[in-house]
C-alpha positions in Angstrom: -15.0 -178.8 -108.6 -14.9 -182.5 -110.0 -17.0 -184.7 -108.6 -15.8 -188.2 -106.3 -16.4 -190.8 -108.7 -15.7 -193.9 -106.1 -18.6 -196.5 -106.2 -20.3 -194.6 -102.8 -20.4 -191.4 -104.4 -22.0 -191.7 -107.3 -24.8 -194.1 -106.2 -25.5 -191.4 -103.9 -26.1 -188.9 -106.5 -27.8 -192.1 -108.4 -31.7 -190.3 -108.2 -29.7 -186.8 -109.1 -28.5 -187.7 -112.5 -31.2 -189.7 -113.8 -33.8 -186.8 -112.9 -31.3 -184.5 -115.6 -30.8 -188.3 -117.9 -34.4 -188.6 -118.3 -36.1 -185.1 -117.9 -38.6 -186.4 -115.3 -38.8 -185.5 -111.3 -39.5 -188.9 -110.0 -40.4 -187.1 -106.7 -43.8 -185.9 -108.4 -45.6 -189.2 -108.2 -44.5 -190.6 -105.0 -47.7 -190.0 -102.7 -46.2 -191.3 -99.3 -45.7 -195.1 -97.8 -45.7 -197.4 -100.3 -47.7 -195.3 -102.8 -47.0 -193.6 -105.9 -49.3 -192.1 -108.7 -48.0 -194.8 -111.9 -51.1 -193.3 -114.4 -49.4 -190.2 -113.7 -46.0 -191.4 -114.7 -47.2 -193.2 -117.6 -48.9 -189.8 -118.8 -46.0 -188.0 -118.5 -44.9 -189.5 -121.7 -47.1 -187.1 -122.8 -47.9 -189.2 -125.8 -50.6 -190.9 -126.6 -51.0 -194.1 -128.8 -51.7 -192.8 -132.0 -48.6 -190.5 -131.7 -46.4 -193.2 -130.5 -47.6 -195.1 -133.9 -46.9 -192.4 -135.7 -43.1 -192.5 -134.1 -42.5 -195.9 -134.6 -43.7 -195.9 -138.4 -41.0 -193.6 -138.8 -38.1 -195.5 -138.5 -39.5 -198.8 -139.4 -41.0 -199.9 -136.2 -44.6 -201.8 -135.8 -47.1 -203.1 -138.1 -45.4 -206.8 -137.9 -47.0 -209.7 -139.5 -49.5 -211.5 -137.3 -48.3 -215.1 -138.4 -50.4 -218.5 -138.0 -48.1 -221.4 -137.1 -50.4 -224.1 -138.7 -47.6 -227.0 -138.6 -46.8 -226.4 -135.1 -50.6 -226.3 -134.5 -50.9 -229.4 -135.9 -48.6 -231.0 -133.8 -50.0 -229.5 -130.5 -53.2 -231.4 -131.4 -51.4 -234.4 -131.6 -51.3 -234.5 -127.9 -54.3 -232.8 -126.8 -57.6 -234.3 -126.0 -60.2 -234.1 -129.2 -61.7 -230.9 -130.1 -58.7 -229.5 -128.2 -55.4 -227.7 -129.3 -56.1 -224.0 -129.8 -54.7 -222.0 -133.2 -51.3 -221.0 -132.6 -50.2 -217.3 -133.9 -46.8 -215.6 -133.4 -46.5 -212.0 -133.5 -43.6 -211.7 -135.9 -41.4 -209.0 -134.1 -38.0 -210.0 -135.9 -39.8 -207.8 -138.6 -38.8 -204.6 -136.7 -35.5 -202.2 -137.8 -33.1 -204.0 -135.3 -34.9 -207.4 -135.3 -37.0 -207.5 -131.7 -39.9 -206.0 -130.4 -37.2 -203.7 -128.2 -37.4 -201.6 -131.5 -40.8 -200.5 -129.8 -39.7 -199.1 -126.7 -36.5 -197.5 -128.4 -37.9 -195.7 -130.8 -40.2 -193.5 -128.4 -37.6 -193.2 -126.4 -35.1 -192.3 -128.8 -37.1 -189.9 -130.3 -38.2 -188.0 -127.1 -34.1 -187.8 -126.3 -34.0 -186.0 -130.1 -36.9 -183.9 -129.4 -35.1 -182.9 -126.1 -32.3 -181.7 -127.2 -30.1 -184.5 -126.1 -26.6 -185.2 -128.0 -26.9 -189.4 -127.0 -28.3 -192.1 -125.4 -27.2 -194.8 -123.5 -28.8 -198.1 -122.3 -27.4 -200.7 -119.7 -28.2 -203.9 -121.7 -26.8 -207.7 -122.4 -29.3 -207.9 -124.8 -31.3 -206.9 -128.0 -32.5 -203.2 -126.3 -28.3 -202.4 -126.9 -28.9 -202.9 -130.5 -32.8 -201.4 -130.6 -31.2 -198.3 -129.5 -28.5 -198.1 -131.3 -30.8 -198.5 -134.1 -33.0 -195.8 -133.4 -30.2 -193.6 -132.4 -28.2 -194.1 -136.1 -31.4 -193.2 -137.6 -32.1 -190.3 -134.9 -28.4 -188.6 -136.0 -27.5 -189.3 -132.6 -24.7 -190.8 -130.3 -25.0 -193.9 -128.6 -23.3 -195.9 -126.0 -24.3 -199.0 -124.7 -23.1 -200.6 -121.1 -23.0 -204.7 -121.1 -22.6 -207.8 -118.4 -20.7 -210.0 -120.9 -18.0 -211.6 -118.8 -17.2 -213.6 -116.1 -13.7 -212.7 -114.6 -11.5 -215.3 -116.8 -13.4 -212.8 -119.8 -15.2 -215.6 -121.3 -18.7 -214.3 -122.5 -21.7 -216.4 -123.9 -22.0 -216.7 -127.4 -25.6 -215.0 -127.3 -24.2 -211.9 -125.2 -21.1 -211.5 -127.9 -23.4 -211.8 -130.9 -25.6 -209.1 -129.3 -22.5 -207.2 -128.6 -21.7 -207.4 -132.1 -24.7 -205.9 -133.3 -24.8 -203.2 -131.3 -21.6 -202.1 -132.5 -22.5 -203.2 -136.0 -25.2 -200.2 -135.7 -22.6 -197.7 -134.4 -23.1 -197.9 -130.8 -19.9 -198.2 -128.3 -20.0 -200.9 -126.4 -18.3 -200.8 -122.8 -18.5 -204.6 -121.6 -18.3 -205.7 -117.9 -17.7 -208.8 -116.1 -20.9 -210.0 -113.7 -21.5 -208.2 -111.0 -22.5 -204.7 -109.4 -20.6 -202.7 -111.4 -22.9 -203.0 -114.4 -25.1 -200.1 -112.5 -22.6 -198.0 -111.0 -20.6 -197.4 -114.2 -24.1 -196.8 -116.4 -24.5 -193.9 -113.8 -20.9 -192.8 -113.7 -20.7 -192.5 -117.9 -24.2 -191.4 -118.0 -23.0 -188.3 -115.9 -19.9 -187.7 -117.7 -21.5 -187.8 -121.1 -24.7 -185.9 -120.2 -26.4 -188.5 -122.2 -30.2 -189.7 -122.2 -30.9 -192.4 -120.2 -33.0 -194.7 -123.1 -34.3 -197.0 -119.9 -36.0 -200.2 -120.5 -38.0 -199.2 -117.6 -38.9 -195.7 -118.4 -42.4 -194.6 -119.3 -41.4 -194.4 -122.7 -40.2 -197.6 -123.3 -43.3 -199.3 -121.6 -45.4 -196.7 -124.1 -44.0 -197.9 -127.1 -44.7 -201.7 -126.4 -48.3 -201.0 -125.9 -48.6 -200.5 -129.8 -47.7 -204.2 -129.6 -50.9 -205.8 -127.7 -53.0 -202.9 -129.3 -52.1 -204.4 -132.9 -52.6 -207.8 -131.7 -56.2 -207.2 -130.8 -56.6 -205.6 -134.1 -55.1 -208.2 -136.3 -56.6 -211.1 -134.0 -60.2 -209.3 -135.3 -59.3 -208.5 -138.8 -58.2 -212.2 -139.7 -60.4 -214.1 -137.1 -63.3 -211.9 -136.0 -62.3 -212.1 -132.2 -59.9 -211.2 -129.2 -57.4 -213.6 -128.5 -58.5 -215.7 -125.4 -54.6 -216.0 -124.4 -51.3 -214.0 -125.3 -48.1 -215.0 -124.0 -45.7 -212.9 -123.3 -41.7 -213.8 -122.7 -40.9 -212.6 -119.0 -37.6 -211.2 -117.6 -37.6 -207.5 -116.6 -41.4 -207.2 -117.1 -41.6 -204.8 -119.9 -42.9 -207.0 -122.7 -46.3 -207.8 -120.5 -46.8 -204.8 -118.8 -46.8 -203.3 -122.6 -48.6 -205.5 -124.1 -51.5 -205.9 -121.5 -51.9 -202.2 -121.5 -52.5 -202.0 -125.3 -54.6 -204.8 -125.3 -56.7 -203.1 -122.7 -56.8 -199.9 -124.9 -58.3 -201.7 -127.6 -60.7 -203.3 -125.2 -59.5 -206.9 -124.9 -61.5 -207.4 -121.7 -61.2 -211.2 -121.5 -57.9 -211.9 -122.7 -56.0 -213.9 -120.7 -52.2 -212.5 -120.3 -49.8 -215.2 -119.5 -46.2 -214.8 -118.6 -43.7 -217.4 -119.7 -39.7 -218.0 -117.7 -37.3 -220.4 -118.3 -36.7 -222.1 -114.7 -33.2 -221.4 -113.8 -33.8 -221.8 -110.3 -30.6 -222.1 -108.5 -28.6 -220.2 -110.9 -28.0 -216.8 -109.1 -27.3 -214.4 -112.0 -24.9 -212.2 -110.3 -22.3 -215.1 -110.0 -19.2 -215.1 -111.5 -18.9 -219.0 -111.2 -22.8 -219.8 -112.2 -22.7 -216.9 -115.0 -21.9 -219.6 -117.9 -23.5 -221.9 -116.7 -26.5 -221.3 -118.2 -27.7 -221.3 -122.0 -30.2 -218.8 -122.1 -29.4 -215.2 -121.3 -33.0 -213.5 -121.0 -36.4 -214.3 -120.6 -35.6 -216.5 -117.5 -36.6 -216.8 -113.8 -33.4 -214.9 -112.8 -34.6 -211.9 -114.0 -38.4 -212.6 -114.3 -38.8 -213.3 -110.7 -37.0 -210.4 -108.8 -38.1 -207.9 -111.4 -42.2 -209.4 -110.6 -41.3 -209.1 -106.8 -39.5 -206.0 -106.5 -39.8 -204.1 -109.9 -37.6 -200.8 -108.7 -34.7 -202.2 -108.5 -33.7 -201.2 -111.7 -31.9 -198.2 -113.4 -35.1 -195.7 -112.7 -36.0 -194.7 -109.4 -39.4 -196.3 -110.2 -40.0 -198.3 -112.9 -43.2 -198.1 -115.7 -42.6 -202.0 -115.8 -45.5 -203.7 -113.6 -45.6 -207.2 -114.8 -47.9 -208.1 -111.5 -50.8 -205.9 -112.2 -51.0 -207.4 -115.5 -50.1 -211.2 -115.2 -52.9 -213.3 -114.9 -50.7 -216.6 -115.2 -47.1 -217.3 -114.7 -45.8 -220.4 -116.4 -42.7 -222.0 -116.6 -40.3 -223.9 -119.1 -36.9 -225.7 -119.5 -33.5 -224.8 -121.6 -34.2 -227.8 -123.1 -37.6 -227.7 -124.6 -37.1 -224.0 -125.7 -34.0 -225.1 -127.7 -36.6 -228.1 -129.2 -39.2 -225.7 -130.1 -36.3 -223.3 -132.1 -35.6 -225.9 -134.0 -39.6 -226.9 -134.6 -39.8 -223.3 -135.6 -37.4 -223.4 -138.3 -38.1 -226.9 -139.7 -41.8 -226.7 -139.7 -42.7 -223.5 -140.3 -39.7 -222.1 -142.2 -39.4 -219.5 -139.6 -35.5 -218.9 -138.1 -36.1 -217.2 -135.3 -33.8 -216.6 -131.8 -34.2 -217.6 -128.4 -36.4 -215.4 -126.6 -39.6 -215.3 -128.4 -39.3 -219.2 -128.2 -39.7 -219.0 -124.9 -43.2 -218.2 -124.7 -43.6 -220.7 -128.0 -42.5 -223.6 -125.8 -44.9 -222.3 -123.7 -47.9 -221.3 -125.6 -47.2 -225.1 -127.3 -48.1 -226.8 -124.1 -51.0 -223.9 -123.2 -53.3 -224.2 -126.7 -53.7 -227.9 -125.9 -55.8 -226.9 -122.6 -58.3 -224.9 -124.8 -60.6 -226.2 -127.5 -59.5 -225.5 -131.5 -61.4 -222.7 -132.2 -59.6 -220.0 -129.8 -56.4 -218.4 -130.7 -53.3 -218.5 -128.1 -51.0 -215.4 -129.7 -47.0 -215.6 -128.7 -46.5 -211.9 -128.5 -42.6 -211.9 -130.3 -40.4 -213.5 -132.2 -36.6 -212.0 -132.6 -33.8 -212.2 -135.3 -31.2 -214.6 -134.7 -27.4 -214.7 -135.6 -24.3 -216.2 -134.8 -24.4 -217.0 -131.2 -27.9 -217.2 -130.9 -28.4 -220.4 -132.9 -28.7 -223.6 -131.2 -25.5 -225.2 -132.0 -23.6 -222.4 -130.3 -25.4 -222.5 -127.4 -25.1 -226.3 -126.8 -21.5 -226.3 -127.4 -20.8 -223.3 -125.3 -22.7 -225.7 -122.5 -20.6 -228.8 -122.8 -17.7 -227.0 -122.5 -18.7 -225.7 -119.5 -19.4 -229.4 -118.1 -23.2 -229.3 -118.7 -25.0 -232.4 -119.7 -26.9 -232.6 -122.8 -29.6 -235.3 -123.7 -32.8 -236.5 -124.9 -34.9 -237.5 -122.5 -38.3 -235.9 -120.0 -37.3 -232.2 -119.3 -38.7 -232.8 -115.7 -35.4 -234.2 -115.1 -33.7 -230.7 -115.8 -31.6 -229.3 -113.5 -30.4 -225.6 -114.1 -26.3 -225.5 -114.4 -26.1 -229.1 -114.5 -28.1 -230.2 -117.4 -30.0 -229.4 -120.6 -32.6 -232.1 -121.3 -33.8 -231.8 -125.4 -37.3 -233.7 -125.3 -37.2 -237.0 -126.4 -41.1 -236.4 -128.0 -43.1 -233.0 -128.2 -45.5 -234.5 -126.3 -43.1 -234.1 -123.2 -43.2 -230.3 -123.5 -45.3 -229.7 -120.6 -45.1 -225.7 -118.8 -45.8 -225.5 -115.4 -47.6 -223.3 -113.6 -45.6 -220.8 -111.0 -47.4 -220.0 -107.8 -48.2 -216.5 -108.9 -49.9 -215.5 -105.2 -46.3 -216.4 -103.6 -44.8 -214.0 -106.0 -47.5 -211.1 -105.2 -47.0 -211.7 -101.3 -43.4 -211.7 -101.9 -44.3 -207.9 -103.7 -46.2 -207.1 -100.8 -43.7 -208.0 -98.4 -40.7 -206.1 -100.3 -43.3 -202.8 -100.9 -43.9 -202.6 -97.0 -40.3 -203.3 -95.6 -38.8 -200.8 -98.0 -41.3 -198.3 -96.8 -40.4 -198.8 -93.1 -44.0 -199.8 -92.4 -45.6 -202.4 -90.1 -49.3 -203.4 -91.4 -50.7 -200.7 -88.8 -49.1 -197.9 -90.0 -50.7 -198.9 -93.9 -53.3 -196.4 -95.0 -56.2 -197.1 -97.3 -54.4 -196.0 -99.6 -51.7 -197.7 -99.4 -54.0 -201.1 -99.1 -55.6 -200.0 -102.5 -52.2 -199.7 -104.4 -50.8 -202.6 -103.2 -53.9 -204.7 -104.2 -53.6 -202.8 -107.6 -49.7 -203.8 -108.0 -50.7 -207.7 -107.4 -54.2 -207.8 -109.3 -55.9 -208.9 -106.2 -58.5 -206.6 -103.6 -57.4 -205.3 -100.4 -58.9 -208.5 -98.6 -56.1 -210.7 -100.2 -53.5 -208.0 -99.0 -54.8 -207.9 -95.3 -54.7 -211.5 -95.4 -50.8 -211.8 -96.9 -49.7 -209.1 -94.3 -51.4 -211.2 -91.1 -49.7 -214.4 -93.0 -45.9 -212.8 -93.2 -46.4 -211.6 -89.9 -45.9 -208.0 -90.8 
């Protein structure tokens, strides 16, 4: 009998579809209340760090260079007080097979799909991950489908997203392009069910385990080149996989005192699922439209439980602006000879500011670069913004208003990342987790309190106080 394919019916079968498409039964990890066994989920990959490194090495992934940005460091020191201005380093992930750190996630997931005998893989993404999955699938001899949220209701797509679709298709993937809205996950599930392909999700334990090699390499290379661990690693944050995997890798390398900082472009006021506002932003990833909701509610992804748990690992969360990212993108090309795409440069814009807080002998590592291409360049993005009525001018980035203007810094000294209220996000996660479980504070067990403390990188007392403040 044919299965009903209407929206409600497909969404009702989501967990069963996911179970078949991942080879994991997420019910095994549920412990009741708010609690699930995250460590067991990560161990379910059955791959050690060494084994993942070998998998990645077979397909041109990992072991990327760690580059010191001497000229950008010198520029930052001009705006720091005497003796300050840390060395700024960047892990050049554009050297991976498809040109971004997402290859690390895809290599592990696609190799596992091959091992289990799946004929193809799928990914729901408008970004670099689609290209990474397509690249790895081609190397493994598997078919690939990428479902991409690409257009507004007028059929207008952002240059960066259209560029990424082009790359996916160039690497042999079939790309299903959709308008912005709730149909993305529904379409993904429906096609996944019809094809029987493997869900190479960004949020599976295979994907996150693949990023651990990045954090581990950063630690090893800093020790080899500079004789010490980095004082700070800055990660561009959207869905949370980068900061989660990198931090886990740093910890596995023994970096106990390295500060892990998440950075996103502040797009407060723009709704990511709004058809009208979809093309009012000029950066399609690494912004608060993804970074904040995925930090406070990681399980609203395309897996029953996300392996990306950013609040477990970040020490700080800072924001920057679109104009600052465009400026630092051009500075990277002009001063360092590195033409790279915008995603990694979100963290670089933040690092330029953060380095000025630290002494000259400190190390600040930007965890990634990404490839650039026709739609990712600064000019197409700015041209597209003008066409959509966005004001573009030089000035002070503090005057930035997402969806209305792009303020390019009149002077690099104006690049100043802003501190986000991490405790506000922590309280939000606690509220959502307790509400989703249908519990009150009085019904929470000791295990619930311990779990929520771990989820938020706090302690039980913080959780108790947060629940009081929230009236739960």
